[in-house]
Z-matrix of the N, CA and C atoms (Angstrom, degrees):
N
C 1 1.433
C 2 1.557 1 106.07
N 3 1.345 2 113.96 1 137.88
C 4 1.465 3 119.47 2 178.93
C 5 1.565 4 111.17 3 -72.26
N 6 1.318 5 116.52 4 145.59
C 7 1.401 6 119.80 5 176.63
C 8 1.498 7 109.80 6 -75.43
N 9 1.319 8 116.42 7 146.46
C 10 1.441 9 124.39 8 -178.54
C 11 1.505 10 111.19 9 -130.47
N 12 1.344 11 117.50 10 141.24
C 13 1.443 12 123.38 11 175.76
C 14 1.508 13 107.02 12 -106.87
N 15 1.369 14 117.43 13 127.99
C 16 1.473 15 122.30 14 -176.14
C 17 1.524 16 110.65 15 -118.83
N 18 1.352 17 115.50 16 139.43
C 19 1.479 18 121.62 17 166.32
C 20 1.533 19 104.89 18 -103.87
N 21 1.322 20 112.94 19 117.56
C 22 1.470 21 117.81 20 -173.82
C 23 1.574 22 110.99 21 -130.99
N 24 1.366 23 116.96 22 148.22
C 25 1.451 24 117.25 23 176.50
C 26 1.527 25 111.35 24 -68.40
N 27 1.343 26 114.94 25 142.01
C 28 1.465 27 120.38 26 175.66
C 29 1.522 28 107.90 27 -89.56
N 30 1.325 29 119.55 28 132.06
C 31 1.431 30 122.19 29 179.77
C 32 1.539 31 114.69 30 -57.09
N 33 1.329 32 115.50 31 -25.37
C 34 1.483 33 118.66 32 -179.86
C 35 1.557 34 109.04 33 -95.97
N 36 1.285 35 120.79 34 10.90
C 37 1.467 36 122.33 35 -178.90
C 38 1.472 37 112.94 36 108.06
N 39 1.296 38 116.14 37 147.86
C 40 1.468 39 123.20 38 -179.88
C 41 1.532 40 110.65 39 83.57
N 42 1.340 41 113.23 40 -165.58
C 43 1.428 42 122.86 41 -176.31
C 44 1.526 43 113.06 42 -131.45
N 45 1.293 44 118.38 43 142.26
C 46 1.463 45 123.14 44 178.38
C 47 1.542 46 111.07 45 -116.50
N 48 1.286 47 113.70 46 156.35
C 49 1.521 48 122.98 47 172.06
C 50 1.512 49 105.10 48 -108.97
N 51 1.332 50 115.00 49 123.08
C 52 1.460 51 117.66 50 178.19
C 53 1.549 52 108.87 51 -131.81
N 54 1.312 53 114.74 52 150.46
C 55 1.450 54 123.04 53 176.69
C 56 1.544 55 106.38 54 -93.03
N 57 1.316 56 114.98 55 150.64
C 58 1.488 57 117.55 56 174.35
C 59 1.547 58 110.34 57 -52.66
N 60 1.274 59 116.19 58 135.70
C 61 1.477 60 120.96 59 178.59
C 62 1.520 61 113.06 60 64.07
N 63 1.288 62 117.80 61 14.63
C 64 1.475 63 120.19 62 -179.65
C 65 1.544 64 110.59 63 -94.20
N 66 1.342 65 116.26 64 142.59
C 67 1.412 66 119.43 65 178.19
C 68 1.505 67 111.63 66 -89.96
N 69 1.294 68 119.95 67 -32.27
C 70 1.435 69 125.55 68 -174.04
C 71 1.581 70 110.08 69 -99.06
N 72 1.296 71 113.11 70 150.50
C 73 1.483 72 118.83 71 173.40
C 74 1.513 73 110.39 72 -75.21
N 75 1.316 74 116.92 73 141.78
C 76 1.474 75 121.73 74 175.19
C 77 1.547 76 109.13 75 -89.16
N 78 1.336 77 118.36 76 2.04
C 79 1.440 78 121.62 77 178.66
C 80 1.537 79 109.39 78 166.35
N 81 1.341 80 113.49 79 148.44
C 82 1.468 81 116.87 80 177.77
C 83 1.580 82 107.58 81 -129.14
N 84 1.330 83 113.44 82 136.82
C 85 1.468 84 119.34 83 -176.28
C 86 1.556 85 108.92 84 -133.64
N 87 1.348 86 114.90 85 147.12
C 88 1.414 87 117.65 86 178.41
C 89 1.488 88 115.56 87 -69.99
N 90 1.299 89 116.49 88 -31.87
C 91 1.487 90 121.44 89 178.12
C 92 1.543 91 111.29 90 -125.73
N 93 1.312 92 115.44 91 161.62
C 94 1.479 93 121.71 92 -172.67
C 95 1.532 94 115.11 93 -66.40
N 96 1.348 95 115.48 94 -44.94
C 97 1.480 96 116.43 95 -173.11
C 98 1.482 97 115.07 96 -58.93
N 99 1.354 98 120.38 97 -45.51
C 100 1.508 99 117.83 98 175.72
C 101 1.515 100 114.34 99 -63.41
N 102 1.325 101 116.26 100 -30.94
C 103 1.472 102 119.85 101 175.95
C 104 1.558 103 109.66 102 -66.51
N 105 1.322 104 116.45 103 -45.04
C 106 1.477 105 121.62 104 176.21
C 107 1.546 106 110.88 105 -55.82
N 108 1.306 107 115.25 106 -48.85
C 109 1.484 108 121.46 107 -179.14
C 110 1.524 109 112.95 108 -57.36
N 111 1.290 110 115.43 109 -48.64
C 112 1.471 111 121.86 110 179.65
C 113 1.526 112 109.13 111 -65.90
N 114 1.319 113 117.89 112 -45.90
C 115 1.453 114 121.51 113 -179.04
C 116 1.530 115 110.85 114 -61.25
N 117 1.329 116 117.62 115 -35.17
C 118 1.442 117 122.91 116 179.49
C 119 1.560 118 108.80 117 -65.05
N 120 1.353 119 116.28 118 -43.37
C 121 1.466 120 119.32 119 176.55
C 122 1.571 121 110.58 120 -60.30
N 123 1.328 122 115.99 121 -48.38
C 124 1.460 123 121.94 122 179.06
C 125 1.543 124 110.92 123 -57.40
N 126 1.317 125 115.81 124 -46.69
C 127 1.455 126 122.95 125 -179.12
C 128 1.545 127 111.81 126 -62.17
N 129 1.368 128 116.35 127 -42.25
C 130 1.427 129 120.58 128 177.51
C 131 1.533 130 110.74 129 -62.63
N 132 1.351 131 115.76 130 -46.54
C 133 1.492 132 121.19 131 -176.28
C 134 1.477 133 111.79 132 -63.30
N 135 1.383 134 115.24 133 -39.31
C 136 1.451 135 121.64 134 -176.55
C 137 1.524 136 113.44 135 -93.83
N 138 1.333 137 114.66 136 -2.42
C 139 1.506 138 121.39 137 179.95
C 140 1.533 139 110.68 138 53.41
N 141 1.347 140 114.60 139 50.11
C 142 1.460 141 120.77 140 179.15
C 143 1.544 142 107.88 141 -112.07
N 144 1.296 143 112.77 142 168.85
C 145 1.459 144 118.12 143 172.83
C 146 1.517 145 108.60 144 -84.46
N 147 1.353 146 113.70 145 139.38
C 148 1.509 147 119.56 146 179.76
C 149 1.504 148 107.36 147 -103.32
N 150 1.333 149 114.67 148 126.25
C 151 1.478 150 121.51 149 174.37
C 152 1.516 151 110.57 150 -114.54
N 153 1.263 152 117.75 151 119.84
C 154 1.443 153 121.37 152 -179.80
C 155 1.559 154 109.08 153 -107.37
N 156 1.324 155 113.55 154 116.11
C 157 1.450 156 122.95 155 -178.32
C 158 1.503 157 113.58 156 -81.87
N 159 1.340 158 117.59 157 153.05
C 160 1.448 159 121.00 158 173.67
C 161 1.527 160 106.30 159 -83.18
N 162 1.362 161 113.31 160 173.66
C 163 1.446 162 120.09 161 -178.27
C 164 1.560 163 113.11 162 -57.61
N 165 1.363 164 113.00 163 -31.53
C 166 1.476 165 117.13 164 179.98
C 167 1.496 166 113.02 165 -80.08
N 168 1.354 167 117.71 166 0.55
C 169 1.444 168 122.17 167 177.76
C 170 1.517 169 115.33 168 94.32
N 171 1.348 170 117.09 169 -13.79
C 172 1.466 171 122.08 170 179.60
C 173 1.520 172 108.56 171 -72.76
N 174 1.347 173 113.67 172 157.92
C 175 1.452 174 121.60 173 178.12
C 176 1.506 175 108.67 174 -62.80
N 177 1.358 176 115.37 175 134.35
C 178 1.441 177 121.67 176 176.29
C 179 1.542 178 109.65 177 -108.23
N 180 1.324 179 115.18 178 -86.54
C 181 1.460 180 122.86 179 -178.63
C 182 1.512 181 111.34 180 -110.37
N 183 1.287 182 114.84 181 155.59
C 184 1.463 183 121.99 182 171.88
C 185 1.551 184 112.06 183 -127.15
N 186 1.292 185 117.17 184 150.46
C 187 1.453 186 122.54 185 176.79
C 188 1.450 187 108.17 186 -147.68
N 189 1.323 188 118.95 187 128.38
C 190 1.465 189 124.30 188 -175.47
C 191 1.549 190 109.22 189 -101.02
N 192 1.321 191 112.70 190 131.77
C 193 1.520 192 121.28 191 176.81
C 194 1.490 193 110.10 192 -122.23
N 195 1.296 194 117.96 193 86.45
C 196 1.440 195 122.01 194 179.36
C 197 1.487 196 117.23 195 99.28
N 198 1.275 197 118.23 196 -5.99
C 199 1.475 198 122.20 197 -177.85
C 200 1.565 199 110.26 198 -119.08
N 201 1.361 200 115.58 199 27.30
C 202 1.458 201 120.48 200 -178.98
C 203 1.522 202 108.59 201 -58.91
N 204 1.315 203 116.15 202 139.43
C 205 1.474 204 120.51 203 179.26
C 206 1.522 205 111.54 204 -66.07
N 207 1.364 206 116.55 205 -31.98
C 208 1.477 207 122.09 206 -178.75
C 209 1.479 208 108.64 207 -128.89
N 210 1.311 209 118.84 208 105.90
C 211 1.495 210 120.89 209 -179.40
C 212 1.535 211 109.01 210 -65.45
N 213 1.336 212 114.05 211 150.73
C 214 1.495 213 117.63 212 -179.73
C 215 1.517 214 110.32 213 -64.02
N 216 1.335 215 113.67 214 146.96
C 217 1.446 216 119.13 215 177.30
C 218 1.501 217 109.33 216 -93.10
N 219 1.338 218 115.25 217 152.99
C 220 1.462 219 115.77 218 176.61
C 221 1.445 220 116.62 219 153.30
């Protein structure tokens, strides 16, 4: 299974970055945008898919870094 980086709401407030099957947060932020920015950096470095959740915890947006189903031609 491919590794995935998630931006998820923290039940105590703010936003966390979590790796798939990870117990610990890779970072905690008071607002969503800085969390997304940092998670995007982590996702690019680790070539994982980035999943950004909505405040209700449901999947929002996805962004693939290195696991694209169709590599660019050229």
